[in-house]
N, C-alpha and C positions, 0 to 999 in steps of 0.2 A: 394598448400590452405592447413593449417593444419586444424582438425577439430572445433579448437577452433576459428580460424578467420571467417570458415564456420559462427560458434555459431554468434560470434560478428555480423557478414552481415544479419545474419536473423533475430536479435533483430533490427536492422537497418530499415529493411522492415517491423518488425512488429511496429515500431514506426510512420511510413510512410502511415501503413495501405495499405499497398503493398503484394500483389496482390488485394484482396478481397475488402478492401475499396473505389475500385473504378466499378463503375457497368461496365465497360466496360470489366471487368475479368468473365471469365467463373466459374461455382461453383466447377464441376468439370474434372478430364480427359474424355475427349470424349462427353463433354456435350456443352450445348452453351447457352448463354442469360445473366442476370446479375448474380452476384455472391449471391444476395438473400438479405433477408428482413437485415441481417446484415451490407448489403453495405452504407457505412457512408459518399463517400465522395459526397461534393458541386457539383452540377450538372455543374456548371459554370466552374468548372476545367475540369471536365471532357470533356468538349466540346470544350476548349482552346486544348486539349490534339490530339483530334479528328483533329480539324484546323491546328497544328502541322504537323501532320503525313502526313495530304492531303499536307501541305507548302513545304514538304521534297520531297512529290514525285514530285510536280511541277517541283521543285530548281533540281532534278535530273534527269528529265525525264524518271520517270519509273513508269511500270504502278502500282506496292504496296510498303506500308510504315506501318510500323508496331512498337510500343514500348512495347517492350519485358517487362518483370520484371521474373527472371530467381531466383526461390527457391531454396530448397535443390535437390529437386527432377524434380522437371519440368520446364518447359518456359509456364508464362502467356501475352498473349497477348491482353495489358490494356485499346489500344486504334491502331485501324489501321483502315488504308484507301486503298480501291481495295478489302479487303478480309473480312471476318467475323470474330471479334475476339475469338481466339482459346486456348486450350491448348495441349500441345505434353511434352511428358519426355523430362528430360533434357538432356539425352542420345542423344535424335535425333533432338533435336535443335543445329542449324548454330550456332545459337549469344552464347550460350553457350561453347563452345570453344573457344573462343575469347574476351568476355566481360570483361577479366580481363588484358587483353594487357598492356591499359595503352594509346593503340593510335587507330586509325581509321583504318579497315579494311576494302580492295579495292579487290575484286576477280572478273576480267573481264569475266571470264568461269570457274563458280563450277564443269563443269562438268570433267576438266581436272587439278584441285587443289586437289593434294593428302587428306588433311584435310577432304575434303568436297565430293569425287569423288562416295564414295558409302553410302551418307546421302540418307536417303527417302526423305529428299526433292528434291533430286538433282535427283533421279533415277528413277522419277517417281511414287513412291509406294504411294506416301503421296503428292509431286508437282515434278516441273521440271524445279528448278531454274537455271539460266544460270549465269548471272550477280549480283551482291551482296554486298551489300555497309555497314558499319554498325559503329556506333561511341558510348562507353561506356556511360552511366548514370553515374557519379561519382558525390556521396551527398557531402558537405563539410564533409573535413575532410577527402577525397579520398576511400570512402566507395564503391565500385560495386555495384549500382541496378541492372542493365540490361544493354541496350542497345537501339537504336534508328536503325532501318537498313532499305536498301532499296531493293529492288531485282526486278529481268524482268526473264521474259522465255526466253530474248534473251540476247545476249551476250553483252557490255557496257559496258563504261568506266566512270570514272569521273574525269574533270580537277581542277586544282588548286582550281580554286573559287567556282565552284560546293562543293568540299570537304569542306571549309573554310565555305559555304552556311551551311551544314549538319551538321559539328559541331556547330556551333552558335546554331543552331534550338537544336540541341541538350541541349547545356545547357543552356536553354529557357524551355525544358523542365522541368531538375532539378530546375529552377526558380520555375517553375508550382507547383512540388510534396512539396517544401519545402515553399512557400507561405501557400499550402492547409494544411501542419505538423502543422504550427506556427498558422493559424487560428485554427484548433482542437484544441491545447494547450490552446490557449485565451479562447477558449469555455469551455474547463474543468476547467480551471481556476475561467470563471466566476459563474460558476457554483457551482464550492466549494465554491465563494465567498457568491453567492447566500442560499448556504445551512449553513454555518457558520453562518452569521445574522440572519436566521432564527431559527437557535439553542441560539445564542444568545439574541434573542428576548423572547426566551420561558424561557430561564434560568434565565433572568432578570424579567420576569413576576414572575413565582417560586418561585425567595428568596425574591421578594418585598411582592409575597404575604403572606410568613413565617414571614416574620418581620413583617409587617403591623400587622399580628395578635397578636405576640408576644408583640408587643409593645403597641395595643390598651389593650389585659390584663394587662400589666404593667400600663399603667396609668390608668385604672378602677379601681385596686388595691389601687394604689398613691391616688385616690380619695377615695375610701373607708374608709382608711385608715386614713385619714385628718380629712375626716368627724366624725367619731369616735374618733380622738383624741381629738378634738374639743369638743364634747358631752361627754368625759370623759368615752368612751365605753373600755374596757378590752380588747376587737375584736380590736384595730389597728396594735399590733403589729403580728398578725397571719396575718392581710391583708398586712404587709408592707413586711413579710416573702413572701409570694406568688408573690409581685411585686418585690420581689430579684431574686426567681427562676426564673423570664421570659424575667427576664433581664440577667441574666447569661446563660439562655439557647439562645437567642440574640447574647450573646458575643461569646458562641461557636460556631454560627449558622458562624458569619463574620469570623471567624479565620479559619473555612471552608474553607470559598468561597475563603480568603484571600491563603490559603496553595494550592485549585485545582489551582486560579489564578498565583499564579508564579512558577508552575510547569514546567522546561523546560529550556531551554539555554543549556548553555555551562556545561557539564560535566566535573567533576577533578574524571576523573578515577582513583584509587589506588587498590589495592589488600583487601578486604573486608573479614576480618576473622568471619565467622557468630558467630560462639560463642559467639563474644563479643558483633557483632551484637544484639545478642539477649538480651545478658545479659542488656545492657544500654535500651530496649524495657522494659526490665521484670521490670528497674527500675523507668524508666516514665509510665508504668502501675501498680506499684507495690499496689496501694488501690481497682483498678479494681480487678486483680487476688489475693488479701488479701477476698477482699468482698465475691466475686463469691467460692470462694476455687479452683481454676481453675490451671491447672496442665500446664506447657508450659515445651516443651521436645525439643530439639532439638540436631541434627546430623552433627559434626562440619565439616565443610569444606570454600575452600577458593575461593570467587568469585570476578570478576574484577567489577568495577562500581563504582559510585558516594555515596559514604558513607552517604551520608548526607540524599540524595535522599532514596538510599533503605531503610535507618534508617524510614523513615515517612510512606514508604510502608509497614516495615513489623508492625511497630508498628499500621498500621491502619486494615493492615489484621489481625493482634492476638486481638485488642478490637472488632472487628466486633465477630471472631468468638465466644469469650467470652461473648458479651453482648447478640449474638441470639445464645442462649442454648437452651436444652430440660429444661423442668422446671421437678426439682427432681434429675439431671444427674449432678454429677460433670461433668465442661466442660476440656477437652482434647485439647492441642493442640498442633502439633508435627511440628517443624518446617525443610528441608534440603534443601542441595541444592547444585551447585556444578558446573561444565563444560563436556562438551560433545569436539567432537573436533573440532566444528564450534559456540558452541555457550553457555551460561551461564543461568542459572536456579536457581528460589528460589519456593521452596513448601509449604504449610502452609494447614496442612489436620488439620479437627476438627471431632470434634461427636455429630455435633448439628442438627437443623433438614432437613441441606442440601438447597440446591435451586434446582428446578425443572428446568428441559432442555428446556421448551420453557421461563424459565422468564432469562436463563444466558447472555443473549445479551443485555437486554435493563436494565441491574442492576449494568452495568457500564455506563448508560449517568447520567451525573447528573441529582440531584433532584429525583430519581428515586428509589421509596422504593414499597415494595410489600404490604404493610400492611395488614399482617396476624393478626390475633385474637394472642395476648399475646407477637408480636415482640415490642421491643423497643423505644424510640422514638428517630429519630436521624434525618439527617439533607440530608441524602441520596447524600454523597457527597465522604463518604469512598472509594468505589470501582472506583468510577469515578479516583478522585486524583491516585488510585494504576492502572489504565490504561493509563493515562498521562503521569505516571512517566516510565512504562514498554516503551510506544512510545519514551519519552525522549531520551534513550539508544540502543534506533531503533528496540523495541521488542514490544514485546504484551501480554495478559492477556487471561487465558483458565481459563475456569472453570469445573470443572465435581465431578466425587462423590468420596468419601472418604472412605476405607474400612471400617471404622466404622460408616457408614450409613450417614456421615456428606457432608461436602464442601472439596475441594479440588483446593484451587488457586495454578496455576502455573504461575509466571511471568518466560518467557525466552526471551533473548537477545543475537545479534552476540556479539562475541569476541571482543575487542577491536584492531584495527590495529598494532599487535608488532609494525612495523618501525614508528609509529607515535610519537611524541615528548611522553615521561609521561609516556606512553601507557603502560600497567601494561603486565605481563604475561597470561598462561591459568590459571592458578589456579590449584586447586588439583582435584581429579577425584569426580563422582559420590559420595556421602552418603547412609546409609539407611535411613529411613523414621524416625526411632526411635533411642535414644541418652540415653545421662545421663541430666536428669532432670535438668533445667535453673533454674526454677521458681518454688515453689510448695505453695501452702497453709500454 
């Protein structure tokens, strides 16, 4: 068995919660009792497994039956009849030598079998097993989880009917494990749905509150404008200008919400040239860059990804970096990117006030704003949208410190599979953080 095959088998065991997801498993070699506080198996499932081991012993006429899970270096008895569940090393395990055989193993006298004659469970060092029979536990797809075994300190045999019964019980054991896996997956999915619904309700409440506040302002100043106009008051145009500003703020908020909600779906991957992407963002943000005197620098590179979504990501990060600047300081924003052996990345570093470590986790949540003195107005959806774009690419967004004292936002995502249709190559190597200015005041 190759190291990779064993690694994959361990991943399947982990998905099933084996061995420590079952309270019959002991916590560590040489200890006894339940696996500990992290045991998550349904008690009913464990009871079914114990009942099946008892049935196996009765059907085969043996003193003992055990359900063994074989890990990379140990054998865990997750259910047992006739003995207390325990752990031994994989080297000392009898089942570990035959559980990948693909068929039942029946040994009338283990002391006369070359595979087991020197085993400590046979010699008397740990036990004095003579009759031994086991059936592999095969998960869907043929992955070997371990075995169901019966044994006795006396020699013995299985007839054809007993062997069929033991094989049938082993299949039923896997059915119980699989049902528990599906139950666990369903519970996880339901919890995710409950969490998502809670976040959706919170999101809707925040948006409704902000829109209601802006709409109240619009209606209030429109009424003042109407009254002033009817009375011939020269203040009427001023009221209408304020109402117009509030209306435009509502429109920006709605646009931000729509941008946030539409991120995701199928990616249209291509090779994206960073200098071109930054140039497009510079055109989109020309007014903001001009009025702020901001300097936007880029180190050219090529990254694979959805150009439309990456443009939206970069536009949000650059506009945030310029908007949240230190008063009296010219904003300098450096964009870089590239690829490693396994991932692509984009970085945006600024010389602004930065984001405290304690706040970096929550600022990527929708509608969360720090509310610091001097911060500009906004919807709190910019970084949340960027995080969703990163997730849509299968990656993540991280916030750290920048060399100039501001913040560095790094987005990393795995390289697309080159064998997939239309997938690009790996792109260019990583570039430095600074390069030729792409836009300036």
